[in-house]
C-alpha positions as CSV (number, residue, x, y, z in Angstrom):
1,X,-6.9,-178.5,-160.8
2,X,-3.9,-176.4,-159.7
3,X,-1.6,-177.4,-156.5
4,X,-1.9,-174.8,-154.1
5,X,1.0,-174.1,-152.2
6,X,1.4,-172.1,-149.2
7,X,4.7,-170.1,-148.1
8,X,5.8,-169.6,-144.5
9,X,7.7,-166.4,-144.5
10,X,8.4,-166.1,-141.0
11,X,9.2,-169.2,-139.1
12,X,6.8,-169.4,-136.0
13,X,8.8,-168.6,-132.3
14,X,7.2,-170.3,-129.4
15,X,7.5,-168.7,-126.1
16,X,10.2,-169.6,-123.9
17,X,12.7,-168.6,-121.4
18,X,16.2,-170.6,-121.2
19,X,17.9,-170.9,-118.3
20,X,21.9,-172.3,-118.1
21,X,22.5,-173.9,-114.9
22,X,26.3,-175.5,-113.8
23,X,26.4,-178.0,-111.6
24,X,28.0,-181.3,-111.3
25,X,25.4,-183.5,-110.1
26,X,23.6,-186.0,-111.9
27,X,20.7,-185.1,-113.8
28,X,18.0,-187.2,-111.4
29,X,19.7,-185.2,-108.4
30,X,19.4,-181.9,-110.1
31,X,15.9,-182.5,-110.7
32,X,15.1,-183.2,-107.1
33,X,16.9,-180.2,-106.0
34,X,14.9,-178.1,-108.5
35,X,11.5,-179.5,-107.5
36,X,12.6,-179.4,-103.5
37,X,13.3,-175.4,-104.2
38,X,11.2,-174.3,-106.6
39,X,8.0,-176.5,-105.9
40,X,8.1,-178.6,-109.3
41,X,7.3,-182.0,-110.0
42,X,10.0,-182.1,-112.8
43,X,9.8,-186.6,-113.4
44,X,11.9,-188.4,-116.1
45,X,10.4,-188.4,-119.5
46,X,9.7,-191.9,-121.2
47,X,11.9,-190.6,-124.3
48,X,15.3,-189.1,-124.4
49,X,15.6,-186.6,-126.8
50,X,17.9,-188.4,-129.5
51,X,20.0,-187.1,-132.0
52,X,22.5,-188.7,-134.5
53,X,26.0,-185.7,-134.1
54,X,28.7,-187.2,-136.5
55,X,27.6,-190.5,-137.4
56,X,27.1,-190.9,-133.5
57,X,23.7,-191.5,-131.7
58,X,23.5,-189.3,-128.9
59,X,20.5,-189.2,-125.8
60,X,20.2,-186.5,-123.7
61,X,18.2,-187.1,-120.3
62,X,15.3,-185.2,-120.5
63,X,12.4,-184.1,-117.4
64,X,9.3,-182.7,-118.0
65,X,6.7,-181.0,-115.7
66,X,3.2,-179.3,-116.8
67,X,1.9,-177.0,-114.4
68,X,-1.7,-176.8,-115.0
69,X,-2.1,-173.7,-113.1
70,X,0.4,-171.4,-114.5
71,X,-0.5,-172.8,-117.7
72,X,3.1,-173.5,-118.6
73,X,5.5,-176.4,-119.2
74,X,8.7,-177.0,-117.5
75,X,11.6,-179.2,-119.2
76,X,15.3,-179.9,-117.5
77,X,17.5,-181.4,-119.9
78,X,21.2,-182.2,-120.1
79,X,23.3,-179.9,-122.5
80,X,26.5,-183.0,-122.5
81,X,25.7,-186.6,-123.3
82,X,28.6,-189.1,-123.4
83,X,28.8,-192.1,-125.3
84,X,31.3,-194.8,-125.4
85,X,32.9,-195.5,-128.8
86,X,34.5,-198.5,-129.6
87,X,37.3,-198.2,-132.5
88,X,38.4,-200.7,-134.4
89,X,41.4,-202.9,-133.2
90,X,44.5,-201.6,-133.4
91,X,47.1,-203.6,-135.7
92,X,49.9,-203.5,-134.2
93,X,48.3,-204.2,-131.2
94,X,49.4,-208.3,-129.8
95,X,45.8,-209.4,-128.5
96,X,43.6,-207.3,-131.0
97,X,42.0,-205.2,-128.3
98,X,39.9,-202.6,-128.9
99,X,40.3,-199.3,-127.9
100,X,37.6,-197.2,-126.0
101,X,37.3,-193.7,-126.2
102,X,34.4,-191.2,-124.2
103,X,32.7,-188.8,-126.9
104,X,30.9,-185.7,-125.8
105,X,28.3,-184.4,-127.7
106,X,26.1,-181.3,-126.9
107,X,22.8,-180.4,-127.4
108,X,23.6,-176.5,-127.6
109,X,27.2,-176.8,-128.9
110,X,27.5,-172.8,-128.5
111,X,27.5,-173.2,-124.5
112,X,29.8,-176.1,-123.7
113,X,30.3,-175.0,-119.9
114,X,26.7,-175.6,-119.3
115,X,25.7,-178.7,-118.1
116,X,22.0,-178.3,-117.8
117,X,19.1,-176.0,-119.4
118,X,15.9,-175.1,-117.7
119,X,13.4,-174.6,-120.8
120,X,10.0,-172.6,-119.5
121,X,7.5,-172.8,-122.2
122,X,4.7,-170.3,-121.3
123,X,2.1,-167.9,-123.0
124,X,0.7,-166.0,-120.7
125,X,4.1,-164.7,-118.7
126,X,3.1,-165.8,-115.2
127,X,6.5,-167.1,-114.4
128,X,9.2,-164.5,-112.9
129,X,12.4,-165.5,-114.4
130,X,14.0,-163.5,-112.0
131,X,12.6,-165.2,-109.0
132,X,13.3,-169.3,-110.4
133,X,17.0,-167.7,-110.9
134,X,17.2,-166.4,-107.5
135,X,15.9,-169.6,-105.6
136,X,18.1,-172.0,-107.8
137,X,21.4,-169.8,-107.3
138,X,20.1,-170.7,-103.2
139,X,20.6,-174.7,-104.2
140,X,24.4,-175.2,-102.8
141,X,25.4,-177.5,-105.8
142,X,24.5,-175.6,-108.0
143,X,28.0,-172.9,-108.7
144,X,26.0,-170.6,-111.4
145,X,22.7,-169.8,-113.0
146,X,21.8,-167.2,-115.9
147,X,19.4,-166.7,-118.2
148,X,19.7,-167.1,-121.9
149,X,19.1,-164.4,-125.2
150,X,17.4,-166.9,-127.7
151,X,19.3,-164.3,-130.1
152,X,22.3,-166.2,-128.7
153,X,21.1,-169.9,-129.8
154,X,22.6,-170.7,-133.2
155,X,20.9,-174.4,-133.1
156,X,17.1,-173.7,-131.5
157,X,16.1,-176.6,-133.5
158,X,17.5,-178.7,-130.8
159,X,15.2,-177.6,-128.2
160,X,12.2,-178.6,-129.5
161,X,11.3,-181.2,-127.3
162,X,7.5,-182.4,-128.5
């Protein structure tokens, strides 16, 4: 029996909107503020997003809300992960101390100045991106928020959360 091969010519693109958020507060505080101002129920996901970037294991905090009425999913994810790296002892050190360095890694490296992303996955188009942006910009702790065109994203595979 000959083997059957399936060839996928087109990569499946899921329907989503991506909003960049510049904010100096911690992710749990931003999730609380978005819940309050956007009437969402973002909750911390039991599993963070984990990657191996340049030999370092990094974790990105993930918050999720499944809206049953609008048939869409909201994801709040941090773009920046800070990992402490203990390097080997300095041979010139008198006490053999290890040097601690903090290494920053980015979920989407092409947007290094963005602190958080709000991803909205939907099929129906019932969520108004313009209205969401207006409400996010009303939050005093948010310095800037804007929509990101999917064509600008080089590392789209990092936005697959399930």
